[in-house]
C-alpha positions as MATLAB code, in Angstrom:
seq = 'MRRFKNLVIGGIQSKVFNLILMTVLLLGIASLAFSLYQNSVLTRLADDSRLQQQESIGNITGQVMDSVVETSLARSGRTGAAIFDSVFRDEANRVNFLARRAAELFAHPENYPVREWSVPDPENDGTWTAKVIFSEGVRPEDPAIAAKLGLVFNLSEDMISLMRSYDADALYIGMPEGLHLTVGDSSSGWIKDGSLLHFDPRSRGWYQAAVSAGQTVFFDREQDVNTGAYCIECACPVFGPDGSLQAVVGADLYLDDLQQALADLSLEGERYLLVNQDGRVVPGPQADTFPLSGDDRERDLREAKDSLLSQAVSAALQGKETPVMLGDLSGSSYYLTAAPISSTGWVLLSAFPEEKAKAPISMLQEGNARIQAESVAAYQSSMDRLHRRFQLLTLLVVVLTLCASVILGKRIVKPLNTIVARISELREGNLEFKMEDVYRTGDEVEELAESFAALSHKTVEYVDTVKKVTAEKERIGTELSLATRIQAAMLPHIFPAFPDRKEFDIYASMDPAREVGGDFYDYFLIDPDHLGIVIADVSGKGVPAALFMMASKIILQSVAMMGKSPAEILTRTNNAVCSTNDAEMFVTVWLGILDLKTGRLTAASAGHEYPMVKQPNGRFELFRDKHGFVIGGMEGVRYQEYELQMEPGSKLFVYTDGVPEATNADEEPFGTTRLQDALNVCPDASPADVLKNVRAAVDSFVRDAEQFDDLTMLCVEYRGNQGLPPACGEDASAIG';
ca = [
       0.000    0.000    0.000;
       1.466    3.402   -1.079;
       0.532    6.979   -0.278;
       0.642    9.923   -2.672;
      -0.066   13.102   -0.685;
      -3.526   12.416    0.810;
      -4.308    9.632   -1.662;
      -3.807    6.008   -0.581;
      -2.986    3.716   -3.513;
      -3.714    0.013   -3.072;
      -5.885    0.350    0.042;
      -9.614    0.310    0.685;
      -9.914    3.910   -0.409;
      -8.440    3.050   -3.835;
     -10.723    0.095   -4.261;
     -13.776    2.158   -3.440;
     -12.634    4.696   -6.027;
     -12.265    1.990   -8.718;
     -15.600    0.469   -7.865;
     -17.392    3.763   -8.255;
     -15.689    4.369  -11.606;
     -16.831    0.988  -12.836;
     -20.445    1.856  -12.098;
     -20.681    3.460  -15.499;
     -20.320    0.052  -17.184;
     -21.090   -2.419  -14.431;
     -23.412   -0.561  -12.082;
     -25.159   -3.623  -10.778;
     -22.022   -5.683  -10.258;
     -20.206   -2.800   -8.601;
     -23.104   -2.156   -6.235;
     -23.283   -5.826   -5.194;
     -19.526   -6.173   -4.823;
     -19.283   -3.054   -2.698;
     -22.023   -4.225   -0.347;
     -20.567   -7.723    0.037;
     -17.076   -6.424    0.612;
     -18.215   -3.851    3.180;
     -20.181   -6.511    5.024;
     -17.280   -8.931    5.083;
     -14.835   -6.329    6.418;
     -17.012   -5.204    9.319;
     -18.236   -8.715   10.102;
     -14.686  -10.002   10.280;
     -13.703   -6.992   12.374;
     -16.608   -7.598   14.760;
     -15.782  -11.329   15.028;
     -12.103  -10.644   15.692;
     -12.982   -8.002   18.286;
     -15.518  -10.304   19.933;
     -13.020  -13.146   20.195;
     -10.319  -10.844   21.574;
     -12.627   -9.274   24.148;
     -14.120  -12.607   25.207;
     -10.636  -14.075   25.619;
      -9.523  -11.038   27.608;
     -12.704  -11.072   29.715;
     -12.343  -14.808   30.343;
      -8.693  -14.524   31.406;
      -9.051  -11.477   33.638;
     -12.433  -12.379   35.121;
     -11.331  -15.988   35.674;
      -8.273  -14.833   37.631;
     -10.313  -12.335   39.612;
     -13.075  -14.850   40.389;
     -10.554  -17.501   41.464;
      -8.950  -14.960   43.792;
     -12.315  -13.737   45.126;
     -13.633  -17.273   45.721;
     -10.416  -18.415   47.411;
     -10.257  -15.300   49.615;
     -13.967  -15.356   50.476;
     -14.060  -19.123   51.106;
     -10.952  -18.996   53.291;
     -12.348  -16.035   55.238;
     -15.790  -17.563   55.697;
     -14.175  -20.881   56.710;
     -12.051  -19.143   59.346;
     -15.020  -17.092   60.490;
     -17.211  -20.188   60.723;
     -14.545  -22.047   62.719;
     -14.186  -19.024   65.001;
     -17.967  -18.954   65.544;
     -18.033  -22.647   66.473;
     -14.919  -22.261   68.617;
     -16.424  -19.298   70.485;
     -19.752  -21.083   71.014;
     -18.041  -24.307   72.156;
     -15.775  -22.388   74.538;
     -18.704  -20.453   75.973;
     -20.626  -23.718   76.391;
     -17.636  -25.336   78.116;
     -17.202  -22.290   80.375;
     -20.831  -22.499   81.486;
     -20.585  -26.233   82.114;
     -17.260  -25.875   83.973;
     -18.631  -23.015   86.056;
     -21.628  -25.109   87.125;
     -19.352  -28.127   87.702;
     -17.134  -26.078   90.032;
     -20.208  -24.919   91.948;
     -21.382  -28.526   92.199;
     -17.953  -29.709   93.406;
     -17.974  -27.036   96.115;
     -21.505  -28.130   97.099;
     -20.532  -31.815   97.448;
     -17.290  -30.942   99.234;
     -19.039  -28.844  101.907;
     -22.678  -29.965  102.155;
     -22.854  -28.645  105.693;
     -22.690  -25.087  104.349;
     -25.897  -25.427  102.334;
     -29.538  -25.815  103.406;
     -31.770  -28.686  102.345;
     -33.908  -27.262   99.536;
     -37.353  -28.327   98.408;
     -37.272  -30.114   95.088;
     -39.961  -30.669   92.494;
     -40.856  -32.828   89.498;
     -42.172  -31.502   86.119;
     -45.562  -29.770   86.452;
     -47.482  -28.662   83.286;
     -48.779  -25.659   85.216;
     -45.188  -24.281   85.208;
     -45.013  -24.144   81.386;
     -43.727  -20.719   80.364;
     -41.824  -20.243   83.654;
     -38.156  -21.073   84.188;
     -38.105  -23.861   86.763;
     -35.832  -26.645   87.921;
     -37.233  -30.179   88.050;
     -35.949  -33.673   88.651;
     -36.655  -36.770   86.518;
     -36.063  -40.257   87.909;
     -34.796  -43.342   86.189;
     -36.984  -46.403   86.445;
     -36.792  -48.071   89.881;
     -35.556  -44.984   91.797;
     -37.526  -44.305   94.974;
     -37.610  -40.584   95.809;
     -38.829  -41.342   99.309;
     -35.480  -43.038  100.044;
     -33.797  -40.780  102.687;
     -30.450  -40.841  100.833;
     -32.119  -39.907   97.524;
     -34.183  -37.169   99.159;
     -31.123  -35.772  100.956;
     -29.096  -35.579   97.752;
     -31.951  -33.910   95.883;
     -32.336  -31.371   98.675;
     -28.618  -30.612   98.443;
     -28.361  -30.508   94.621;
     -31.382  -28.201   94.319;
     -29.136  -25.462   95.798;
     -27.762  -25.213   92.240;
     -31.162  -24.530   90.633;
     -30.887  -20.725   90.886;
     -27.411  -20.762   89.287;
     -28.732  -22.980   86.483;
     -31.746  -20.734   85.838;
     -29.498  -17.640   85.878;
     -27.125  -19.204   83.339;
     -30.022  -20.269   81.075;
     -31.542  -16.799   81.099;
     -28.266  -14.901   80.758;
     -26.881  -16.896   77.846;
     -30.057  -18.140   76.172;
     -28.703  -21.681   76.470;
     -30.494  -24.571   74.753;
     -30.448  -26.922   77.777;
     -28.575  -27.282   81.083;
     -28.780  -30.336   83.335;
     -27.082  -32.496   85.983;
     -27.112  -36.297   85.860;
     -26.306  -38.296   89.035;
     -25.078  -41.873   89.528;
     -28.192  -42.601   91.603;
     -30.266  -42.312   88.415;
     -31.418  -38.729   89.101;
     -31.578  -36.036   86.399;
     -31.915  -32.338   87.343;
     -32.817  -30.095   84.396;
     -33.882  -26.465   83.900;
     -36.327  -25.060   81.358;
     -39.592  -23.218   80.744;
     -41.458  -26.318   79.567;
     -42.528  -29.276   81.701;
     -45.195  -30.941   79.558;
     -42.629  -32.810   77.476;
     -41.742  -34.983   80.506;
     -45.316  -36.129   81.018;
     -47.219  -38.623   78.877;
     -50.759  -39.873   79.498;
     -50.728  -38.140   82.867;
     -47.625  -40.013   84.073;
     -44.079  -38.729   84.615;
     -41.650  -40.212   82.085;
     -38.570  -42.060   83.282;
     -35.107  -40.929   82.186;
     -31.789  -42.552   83.103;
     -28.854  -40.165   82.464;
     -26.404  -42.996   83.112;
     -27.403  -44.615   79.821;
     -26.681  -41.508   77.743;
     -23.537  -41.132   75.665;
     -22.595  -37.723   77.128;
     -22.721  -39.111   80.682;
     -20.598  -42.134   79.856;
     -18.095  -40.131   77.788;
     -17.546  -37.567   80.578;
     -17.116  -40.277   83.242;
     -14.713  -42.212   81.019;
     -12.610  -39.116   80.204;
     -12.655  -37.726   83.719;
     -12.830  -34.187   82.329;
     -14.922  -31.861   80.160;
     -15.849  -33.494   76.837;
     -17.988  -32.756   73.765;
     -20.260  -35.564   72.534;
     -21.764  -35.305   69.050;
     -23.968  -38.349   68.429;
     -26.959  -37.881   70.720;
     -30.618  -37.078   70.011;
     -32.694  -34.822   72.221;
     -35.153  -36.822   74.339;
     -38.142  -34.554   73.661;
     -37.534  -33.303   70.070;
     -35.454  -36.141   68.599;
     -33.154  -33.547   66.970;
     -29.401  -34.102   66.855;
     -27.441  -31.903   69.216;
     -23.942  -31.525   70.618;
     -23.513  -32.090   74.347;
     -20.806  -30.641   76.561;
     -20.388  -32.629   79.799;
     -18.088  -32.455   82.834;
     -17.848  -35.023   85.682;
     -17.975  -33.854   89.302;
     -16.099  -35.875   91.923;
     -16.330  -35.701   95.663;
     -13.398  -35.113   98.056;
     -12.911  -38.900   98.253;
     -12.703  -39.197   94.459;
     -16.157  -40.750   94.066;
     -18.392  -39.666   91.180;
     -21.105  -37.329   92.442;
     -22.646  -36.010   89.245;
     -22.141  -35.125   85.573;
     -22.974  -31.558   84.490;
     -24.130  -31.250   80.863;
     -25.486  -28.766   78.325;
     -27.089  -29.131   74.871;
     -26.145  -27.106   71.818;
     -28.462  -27.308   68.791;
     -26.863  -26.761   65.408;
     -29.840  -24.988   63.763;
     -28.956  -21.466   64.978;
     -25.238  -21.962   64.226;
     -26.115  -23.238   60.758;
     -28.175  -20.093   60.099;
     -25.346  -17.860   61.361;
     -22.920  -19.583   58.988;
     -25.380  -19.237   56.092;
     -25.588  -15.466   56.687;
     -21.772  -15.169   56.493;
     -21.112  -17.554   53.622;
     -21.137  -17.313   49.857;
     -24.379  -18.265   48.124;
     -24.074  -21.995   47.467;
     -21.324  -22.569   50.062;
     -21.739  -25.751   52.127;
     -20.378  -26.651   55.566;
     -19.601  -29.888   57.377;
     -18.546  -30.470   60.992;
     -16.060  -33.306   61.580;
     -15.197  -34.551   65.074;
     -11.780  -35.416   66.459;
     -12.109  -38.993   65.137;
     -12.590  -37.735   61.573;
     -16.288  -38.647   61.513;
     -19.209  -36.505   60.363;
     -21.082  -34.686   63.153;
     -24.827  -35.313   62.481;
     -26.851  -32.177   61.887;
     -28.548  -30.016   59.237;
     -25.274  -29.226   57.500;
     -24.334  -32.879   56.997;
     -27.198  -33.570   54.564;
     -26.154  -30.940   51.973;
     -22.385  -31.488   51.925;
     -21.111  -33.399   48.825;
     -20.197  -36.765   50.366;
     -20.528  -40.283   49.018;
     -22.757  -42.609   51.028;
     -19.867  -44.628   52.497;
     -17.958  -41.533   53.624;
     -20.816  -40.381   55.874;
     -20.162  -43.311   58.212;
     -16.359  -43.627   58.018;
     -13.268  -41.748   59.147;
     -12.944  -39.009   56.521;
      -9.176  -39.295   56.680;
      -9.766  -42.501   54.711;
     -12.374  -40.958   52.373;
     -12.572  -42.037   48.740;
     -11.998  -38.477   47.526;
      -8.311  -37.673   48.093;
      -9.089  -33.952   48.311;
     -11.366  -34.579   51.297;
      -9.029  -36.967   53.114;
      -6.060  -34.626   52.644;
      -7.935  -31.587   54.011;
      -9.382  -33.437   57.037;
      -6.026  -35.050   57.921;
      -4.226  -31.702   57.910;
      -6.931  -29.845   59.855;
      -7.134  -32.545   62.568;
      -3.438  -31.840   63.155;
      -4.327  -28.208   63.876;
      -3.333  -26.876   60.451;
      -5.577  -24.528   58.479;
      -5.570  -25.805   54.904;
      -5.394  -23.483   51.892;
      -8.308  -23.400   49.459;
      -7.976  -26.420   47.164;
      -9.828  -27.288   43.958;
     -10.699  -30.904   43.236;
     -13.342  -33.605   42.905;
     -15.969  -34.236   45.607;
     -18.652  -36.864   45.038;
     -18.241  -36.614   41.268;
     -18.265  -32.790   40.959;
     -15.568  -30.101   41.092;
     -15.442  -28.039   44.309;
     -13.259  -25.496   46.073;
     -12.517  -26.926   49.543;
     -10.896  -25.616   52.731;
     -10.719  -26.964   56.285;
     -10.323  -24.924   59.476;
      -9.537  -26.486   62.885;
     -11.753  -25.716   65.891;
      -9.265  -25.541   68.733;
     -11.680  -25.831   71.668;
     -12.852  -29.334   70.658;
     -10.213  -30.559   68.220;
     -12.912  -30.716   65.544;
     -12.766  -29.454   61.949;
     -15.081  -27.225   59.897;
     -15.090  -28.075   56.170;
     -16.250  -25.446   53.653;
     -16.999  -26.336   50.011;
     -18.060  -24.173   47.073;
     -19.021  -25.516   43.594;
     -16.620  -24.514   40.842;
     -19.626  -24.244   38.539;
     -21.006  -21.305   40.552;
     -17.591  -19.612   40.595;
     -17.418  -19.710   36.787;
     -21.006  -18.525   36.252;
     -20.141  -14.747   36.149;
     -17.606  -15.382   33.366;
     -20.213  -17.130   31.218;
     -22.735  -14.389   31.883;
     -20.242  -11.680   30.924;
     -19.212  -13.497   27.752;
     -22.841  -14.136   26.784;
     -23.624  -10.451   27.315;
     -20.668   -9.474   25.200;
     -21.732  -11.857   22.413;
     -25.283  -10.531   22.559;
     -24.106   -6.932   22.213;
     -21.841   -7.909   19.315;
     -24.670   -9.760   17.567;
     -27.026   -6.828   18.006;
     -24.396   -4.464   16.595;
     -23.760   -6.684   13.569;
     -27.501   -7.110   12.990;
     -28.032   -3.365   13.165;
     -25.201   -2.847   10.717;
     -26.555   -5.461    8.298;
     -29.986   -3.851    8.386;
     -28.531   -0.404    7.748;
     -26.389   -1.710    4.885;
     -29.429   -3.289    3.239;
     -31.262    0.006    3.308;
     -28.196    1.845    2.031;
     -27.780   -0.640   -0.815;
     -31.315   -0.087   -2.064;
     -30.944    3.665   -1.900;
     -27.604    3.419   -3.652;
     -29.212    1.619   -6.598;
     -31.911    4.273   -6.941;
     -29.447    7.155   -6.835;
     -26.743    5.630   -9.021;
     -27.714    7.554  -12.152;
     -27.659   10.831  -10.237;
     -24.205   10.386   -8.702;
     -22.335    9.194  -11.835;
     -21.433   12.793  -12.697;
     -19.906   13.302   -9.278;
     -18.112    9.946   -9.245;
     -14.533   11.182   -8.989;
     -15.123   13.666   -6.178;
     -17.561   11.483   -4.321;
     -15.249    8.469   -4.476;
     -12.426   10.296   -2.726;
     -14.709   11.816   -0.058;
     -16.631    8.604    0.518;
     -13.474    6.507    0.686;
     -11.909    8.691    3.364;
     -15.111    8.925    5.343;
     -15.574    5.169    5.503;
     -12.012    3.987    5.840;
     -10.619    6.472    8.383;
     -12.900    5.597   11.335;
     -12.631    1.888   10.549;
      -8.843    2.041   10.459;
      -8.892    3.982   13.740;
     -11.186    1.406   15.352;
      -8.866   -1.424   14.296;
      -5.818    0.456   15.579;
      -7.423    1.243   18.971;
      -8.629   -2.336   19.443;
      -5.152   -3.679   18.683;
      -3.744   -1.354   21.382;
      -6.006   -2.810   24.100;
      -3.945   -4.704   26.679;
      -4.397   -5.991   30.206;
      -4.394   -2.888   32.382;
      -5.770   -0.760   29.544;
      -9.054   -2.353   28.504;
     -11.225    0.726   27.887;
     -12.141    1.593   24.284;
     -13.134    5.277   24.282;
     -15.241    7.214   21.816;
     -13.427    9.773   19.633;
     -14.720   12.428   17.285;
     -13.552   10.406   14.294;
     -16.151    7.712   15.090;
     -19.075   10.154   15.221;
     -20.126    9.551   11.611;
     -23.816    9.287   12.312;
     -24.048    5.815   10.748;
     -23.341    2.147   11.546;
     -19.671    2.861   12.272;
     -20.683    5.142   15.152;
     -23.089    2.490   16.464;
     -20.353   -0.128   16.342;
     -17.880    2.171   18.130;
     -20.449    3.016   20.825;
     -21.087   -0.704   21.395;
     -17.337   -1.321   21.795;
     -17.012    1.667   24.156;
     -19.956    0.608   26.352;
     -18.708   -2.974   26.660;
     -15.140   -2.001   27.515;
     -16.340    0.593   30.061;
     -18.355   -2.057   31.896;
     -15.282   -4.289   31.979;
     -13.124   -1.507   33.480;
     -15.803   -0.707   36.074;
     -15.874   -4.351   37.139;
     -12.077   -4.459   37.573;
     -12.195   -1.163   39.555;
     -14.825   -2.633   41.864;
     -12.559   -5.603   42.637;
      -9.676   -3.204   43.398;
     -11.851   -1.165   45.779;
     -12.868   -4.310   47.680;
      -9.184   -5.211   48.091;
      -8.352   -1.680   49.322;
     -11.170   -1.864   51.888;
      -9.709   -5.073   53.334;
      -6.323   -3.357   53.723;
      -7.989   -0.407   55.482;
      -9.649   -2.680   58.025;
      -6.275   -4.300   58.740;
      -4.720   -0.858   59.321;
      -7.492    0.143   61.736;
      -7.033   -3.066   63.761;
      -3.303   -2.333   64.004;
      -4.098    1.173   65.300;
      -6.543   -0.316   67.830;
      -3.740   -2.586   69.108;
      -1.477    0.411   69.757;
      -4.289    2.364   71.428;
      -5.089   -0.532   73.758;
      -1.424   -0.978   74.681;
      -1.228    2.728   75.532;
      -4.270    2.399   77.851;
      -2.338    0.047   80.168;
       0.579    1.183   82.366;
       3.708    0.322   80.394;
       6.523    2.487   81.748;
       8.849    0.664   84.163;
       9.977    1.215   86.812;
       6.483    2.495   87.540;
       7.322    4.516   90.657;
      11.115    5.003   90.693;
      10.991    7.248   93.770;
       9.139    4.686   95.896;
      11.506    2.120   97.453;
       8.863    0.332   99.570;
       7.743   -1.807   96.626;
       8.506   -2.888   93.075;
       5.882   -3.816   90.479;
       5.919   -5.146   86.909;
       3.150   -6.298   84.534;
       2.604   -7.424   80.943;
      -0.295   -8.209   78.593;
       0.104  -10.140   75.311;
      -3.213  -10.300   73.385;
      -4.105  -13.440   71.388;
      -5.530  -11.288   68.591;
      -5.005   -7.713   67.408;
      -6.799   -6.496   70.535;
      -7.487   -8.364   73.752;
      -9.957   -8.549   76.613;
      -7.471   -8.779   79.547;
      -6.257   -5.742   81.454;
      -4.219   -4.823   84.501;
      -3.729   -1.595   86.408;
      -1.897   -0.202   89.416;
      -2.143    3.239   90.934;
      -1.500    5.123   94.165;
      -4.825    5.777   95.853;
      -2.943    8.009   98.275;
       0.764    8.175   99.295;
       0.394    5.122  101.572;
      -1.933    2.827   99.583;
      -1.272    1.069   96.274;
      -4.228   -0.227   94.232;
      -3.605   -3.386   92.145;
      -6.063   -4.780   89.548;
      -6.023   -7.645   87.060;
      -9.057   -8.720   85.028;
     -10.211  -10.978   82.193;
     -13.213  -10.088   79.985;
     -15.316  -12.877   78.476;
     -14.782  -13.338   74.754;
     -12.049  -11.984   72.499;
     -11.398   -9.456   69.763;
     -12.848   -5.961   69.374;
     -16.041   -6.484   71.524;
     -13.956   -7.772   74.436;
     -11.472   -4.890   74.034;
     -14.257   -2.258   74.164;
     -15.844   -3.921   77.196;
     -12.376   -4.088   78.776;
     -11.766   -0.345   78.431;
     -15.203    0.521   79.846;
     -14.714   -1.857   82.816;
     -11.214   -0.495   83.493;
     -12.407    3.103   83.598;
     -15.335    2.284   85.909;
     -13.152    0.178   88.223;
     -10.405    2.796   88.558;
     -12.928    5.620   89.077;
     -14.608    3.747   91.928;
     -11.263    2.685   93.452;
     -10.022    6.296   93.641;
     -13.003    7.109   95.900;
     -11.148    5.377   98.763;
     -13.493    2.428   99.273;
     -12.566   -1.089  100.396;
     -11.959   -3.807   97.756;
     -15.339   -5.439   98.431;
     -17.169   -2.106   98.122;
     -15.230   -1.261   94.937;
     -16.226   -4.558   93.291;
     -19.844   -4.203   94.430;
     -20.192   -0.684   93.014;
     -18.340   -1.619   89.824;
     -20.607   -4.653   89.298;
     -23.755   -2.544   89.701;
     -22.427    0.090   87.284;
     -21.454   -2.509   84.661;
     -24.751   -4.433   84.970;
     -26.789   -1.255   84.461;
     -25.413   -0.824   80.907;
     -24.452   -4.412   80.009;
     -26.733   -4.927   77.000;
     -24.138   -7.238   75.420;
     -24.373   -9.566   78.484;
     -20.588   -9.852   78.786;
     -18.784  -10.313   82.087;
     -15.330   -9.858   83.546;
     -13.406  -11.672   86.278;
     -11.478   -9.302   88.569;
      -8.901   -9.572   91.339;
      -8.468   -6.301   93.283;
      -6.054   -5.597   96.092;
      -5.054   -2.535   98.152;
      -1.561   -2.694   99.712;
      -0.774   -0.560  102.783;
       2.798    0.542  102.023;
       3.522    1.313  105.690;
       2.349   -1.939  107.305;
       2.440   -4.382  104.378;
      -1.190   -5.353  104.961;
      -2.893   -6.407  101.703;
      -6.696   -6.232  101.569;
      -8.154   -8.025   98.523;
     -11.339   -9.311   96.932;
     -11.980  -11.602   93.937;
     -14.816  -11.628   91.416;
     -14.397  -15.131   90.007;
     -10.705  -14.604   89.100;
      -7.774  -17.066   89.182;
      -6.166  -17.850   92.552;
      -3.099  -15.651   93.241;
       0.404  -16.952   93.980;
       2.039  -15.637   97.207;
       5.662  -15.859   98.342;
       6.699  -15.064  101.882;
      10.273  -13.899  102.741;
      12.871  -16.648  102.133;
      10.048  -18.901  100.958;
       8.612  -20.146   97.701;
       5.568  -19.168   95.686;
       2.440  -21.009   96.858;
      -1.094  -21.026   95.450;
      -3.413  -19.004   97.698;
      -7.019  -20.185   97.423;
      -8.847  -16.975   98.215;
     -12.585  -16.294   98.511;
     -14.321  -16.103   95.144;
     -17.311  -13.928   94.353;
     -19.491  -13.927   91.235;
     -18.128  -12.363   88.051;
     -18.558   -8.626   87.373;
     -21.469   -8.013   84.981;
     -23.065  -11.405   85.614;
     -25.767  -10.412   88.127;
     -26.728   -7.079   89.699;
     -26.757   -6.726   93.479;
     -23.926   -9.207   94.228;
     -22.052   -8.534   97.506;
     -18.346   -9.381   97.567;
     -16.199  -10.548  100.455;
     -12.663   -9.434  101.108;
      -9.703  -10.944  102.941;
      -6.318   -9.807  104.269;
      -2.731  -10.951  103.751;
       0.245   -9.709  105.723;
       3.126   -8.891  103.380;
       6.508   -8.853  105.088;
       9.605   -7.244  103.505;
      10.625   -9.639  100.730;
       7.080  -10.944  100.146;
       5.799  -11.187   96.587;
       2.339  -11.442   95.030;
       1.795  -12.856   91.517;
      -1.608  -12.551   89.807;
      -2.532  -13.635   86.280;
      -5.377  -14.437   83.880;
      -6.496  -17.891   82.747;
      -4.549  -17.529   79.500;
      -1.366  -18.542   81.428;
      -2.409  -21.921   82.943;
      -4.641  -22.711   79.949;
      -1.932  -22.134   77.326;
      -1.799  -25.382   75.332;
       0.816  -27.098   73.225;
       0.301  -28.924   69.939;
      -1.036  -31.968   71.862;
      -3.824  -29.845   73.445;
      -2.133  -30.230   76.850;
      -2.578  -27.181   79.141;
       0.400  -25.494   80.850;
      -1.394  -25.820   84.183;
      -1.019  -24.334   87.649;
       1.733  -26.774   88.658;
       4.059  -25.724   85.826;
       3.253  -22.087   86.581;
       4.270  -22.572   90.202;
       7.494  -24.317   89.115;
       8.316  -21.412   86.773;
       7.798  -18.892   89.590;
      10.083  -20.885   91.896;
      12.954  -21.119   89.407;
      14.161  -17.948   91.098;
      11.603  -16.855   93.712;
      13.837  -14.010   94.936;
      14.168  -12.401   91.494;
      12.761   -8.961   90.731;
       9.126   -8.786   89.541;
      10.294   -8.121   85.956;
      12.521  -11.241   85.998;
       9.731  -13.291   87.592;
       7.463  -12.461   84.639;
      10.256  -13.196   82.163;
      10.813  -16.622   83.783;
       7.100  -17.463   83.519;
       6.838  -16.291   79.897;
       9.970  -18.273   78.960;
       8.456  -21.397   80.540;
       5.141  -20.898   78.700;
       6.880  -20.314   75.348;
       9.067  -23.375   75.827;
       6.014  -25.494   76.641;
       3.707  -24.180   73.881;
       6.422  -23.969   71.187;
       4.785  -23.451   67.780;
       1.159  -23.930   68.903;
      -1.146  -20.963   68.280;
      -1.930  -18.627   71.193;
      -5.698  -18.805   71.774;
      -6.062  -16.519   74.808;
      -4.541  -13.327   76.171;
      -1.494  -13.774   78.459;
      -1.585  -11.213   81.283;
       0.601  -11.247   84.427;
       1.449   -8.878   87.290;
       3.961   -9.259   90.106;
       4.456   -6.914   93.074;
       7.183   -7.168   95.712;
       6.810   -5.538   99.125;
      10.242   -4.411  100.347;
       9.498   -2.194  103.299;
      12.864   -0.650  104.186;
      14.981   -3.430  102.635;
      17.178   -3.116   99.554;
      16.993   -4.720   96.122;
      16.692   -8.552   95.873;
      19.542  -10.768   94.630;
      19.555  -11.854   90.985;
      19.022  -15.440   89.813;
      20.489  -17.153   86.782;
      18.512  -20.388   86.402;
      16.737  -20.857   83.045;
      12.925  -20.986   83.404;
      12.457  -22.282   79.855;
      13.431  -25.785   81.018;
      10.129  -26.181   82.911;
       7.444  -28.418   81.394;
];
């Protein structure tokens, strides 16, 4: 193709010129040839453009959808596992709390009155009541049976309070005598044909599993007696001082509400499956929809027929969160991920059909093809009309052939050449075809260009939307990081805390399990002669626990600075927290006031861990102090306080449950015994070194296992008029 000034020789423009010249002799042939050629050029151009855009859309959208599905499935899997873990932990906490109350009851029956007990009464339907059900053959008139029922019914108020506060599904106590104490607002279900039904808790799987394990267990293959629905039971055995079994405390957890919560968080079409620690399916609503073969529903999924499933379950049961994998499940292709549930050792499987992930690509390509077809059809229709008009006007335009051929050739070819050039310049990262003045010809070329521009603009908007979603995720991560720094700044963190005060030394630390935590500590001089010491643990984790922590800390410190006793401070703080506790959270608190002149420590506990106390030239020992109810659990609670005499050289170590409950990869807790050993590696060390010894022992024991709870510790040494303590060099990391 050659150019001579503005004339193109050998191109489309030249051919149009020759065709128009030939109209004098071959008007009909020229007209037909022109129409066919014009159609073929634009049709081929449209087909090439359609193929290029569909290929580009398929590649880019496929990559984006794979990334979105993997990210969303992994996030929803982690979120689902966290929901189950939180619910299971809360259920275990309630059961363990009631079990501890029961153990105290059986250990000191003389401290409790004989209460009246009752059996199910239909007239009590709609009212929260406690009732006892007997196994067949049990005689309630037996003095021993009646005495135990009168003692155990002291727990009925605690059980009703827990049911109301936490909206629990069921809470009960089974006893080896064949007695079953349960709480609820319905009694009719225990009566049939006017007679009280018999129920033997000793025959139930949860009872036998708890007795066999000797500790808190989760049992997943039981059906509710009244409804027949599958539920998960949490059970804990209670032993007497002589080691004999006294009772088994249990609670039901129905999967319906959890299933709905997961459905609200998940992708449309995502399916869940709970797997227990033995690799077997946990019966429930979610088990029926998950893509499993018939044999796999009854076997250990680590030996499943689908290798994708067995691989994911095996890794997750070892505590590893698996990446999102794509493979075959029950004959279809699925994305699959598995997240461990640390509280029970179970696994939550999440699956998403690949077919649904690819659906947006097909829809986008079909839309693109439809737009292309409509554009081509519109062009064909316009060309047909133009062809007919051209035949009618041929005789009139022969005279103007030479001039018209040049003008017409440029007008047609220039925008088409520009369209081809712009389309060939489209690349990944620059997908938008924009309208230019050269395309505004007022005919089919303009329609074709507008179709290309509209389609490419929609593609760019879609890619921008994906980028904005990614940026929003990064912003949330930044805000959580800022919240971590703000929370750290809320706690005293400058040491030595009071460099001009030689009567005592104090050191504390808080390591949250997540970005923000629910533990806190504080120390402050109420006046020149009295030091206030606080350590607390809020129920739950994450941002809600952190907000509740800050509110509780401010209330507690404000009340403490009024100069009240520890018991009065806890009482007023509890009433203040309960008055605004719509979230129904609670906090355990240990509060002490140390007289810096006499060394007398006055303290009170709201359900917190027992402190460790070291006397001069002695070793750290566990001090079993008086426990009150948790702060925020019930309004109007009165707390008791006690006194300790701190001599020069005495130390006090307080902590949250994250220290003794820190677990290694084998789910073994660090425990109070190891904590005491870590403290006594160098009992005469400074408070800062005491905390370092404990943290080194915990880290050595836990190793690479994930931290699931906040680690908070505080140590204070009363020196009186003595000097600094000697240093120790023994390595605490060898403990455990």
